[in-house]
N, C-alpha and C positions, 0 to 999 in steps of 0.2 A: 518417511517424512511428509509425504504428500496428505496423508491422513490426518496430520497435525493441525492442518489449515481448514477452518470451516468456511472460509469465504474466499472466492476466487474472481479473479479479473483476466480477461483475455486480450492480448495486444499483438499487433503485427509489428515486425522488426521492418523499420523503413531504411532504405538505402541512404537516407541523410542521417541516420543513427550512426553511421560507421565513420571512422577517422582516416588519417592517412596511413595508419597500420593495417587497414582493412577489416580491423574488428569493431564490434559495437563499443561506443565511446562511454565513459563512464557518466556523462551527462544524461544519455539517453537512458541508462539503468537507474538513475535518479527519477527521470519522468515516469518510467513503468512504476516504480515504487509509488509516486505520487497519484497515478491513475488508480492503483489499487487502493490507497488511503482514501481518495475521493469517493470511489464507489462505496467502499466500506461505510464511510461517513454519511453519504446520501441515503444508503439501504437503512442505516440506524437512526439518523436524525432528520432526515427529510431534506427538502430544499432549503437553502439558506434565504434568509429575508428577515425583515423587521418583526414580523408575526411569530417567528420561532422563539425569541426571548433569550436566545443566546447565540454567540459565534464561536468559531473554534480557530485556532491558529498553531502552526508547527512551532514547537520550542526546540527541537533538537532532531537531527537525522544522523545516523550512523549505517553506513553501507560497507559490507565486507565483499570484496570481488574475488570469487572463487576460481573462475576460470573465464577465458575469453570466448565470446559468441560471435557469429557472423551473420551477414544478409545473405540470403533471405531466411525466414522462419517466423516461428510464433512464439511468444513469451506468455507463459501463465504466471500470474502472481497470486500467492496463497498468502492470505492475511489472517490473523488472530490478534485477540486482545490479551496481553500478557499481563497486565496491572492495571487496576482502577484505583486513582487516588481521590482525594477530596475534590480538586479541580483540575485533574489532568487524568490521561491514560497513555499507557505505552503499547503501541502497535508492533508486532513482529511480522516480518515478510519472509518468505522464501521465493526466489524468481527460478523458473525453469524454462529451458529452451528446447524447441522442436525443430529439426531442420524441415525444409518443404517436402520431403517425401515421406516423412511419419506425422500423420495426423495427431494433434493433442490427444490424449487418452487412449490412443491405441497401444503405446508403450511408455515407459516411463521418461520423462523428460530429464535433461542434464541440468542439475542444480549449477547456476552460474553465480548466485549472489544472495546474499542475506542481508535484511535491514532491521533497523530497530528505530522507531519515531515516538517522540513524545508529543501528545497533542494537548493544548491547554483550552479549557472552556472560559469564555471570557463574556462579559456584559457587552452588548451591541453598542451601547451608549458610550460608556466609561472607557471601554476597550482594556478594563483590568480584568484580572482572573476572577472567577466567581464559582461558588460550589456548583457541583454537577447536578443538575435536576435528577430526582430519584427515577423517573421514567426513563431518563436517558441511561443512566446507571445500570438499571435492569436490562435494557436492550444490549448494551455493551457487554455485560455479564453473560449473556446468551451467546456471544462469540469468543470467550474466554477459553 
């Protein structure tokens, strides 16, 4: 499954990510997903700003929690573009955990969550959806 994702983001599990049950809280998992999406968008679209000609916003996020994980450890977020529409794209992610004694990449990580997000391309002035620029479409297609 790891080979299915062309883009990777590495995160550290923080003690503050845990809840009173001792496992990583669902909100932390959402933050790992956000970090992966953010790095993917930066890689494809560059830094945000007025000169870019478009903005991006999250329209939908769905996360499936497959097993609990604990502090300490490392999380790797694999991301891929699953669908490209006229003004939106769907990003799929798989999240893997490595406990502290197993360095990421040395053994398969434990899949603990999967996610799917819809991102909308929008005009930075009107804040309404707009057609995806062709150059952006090409760059996202390379990660499909």
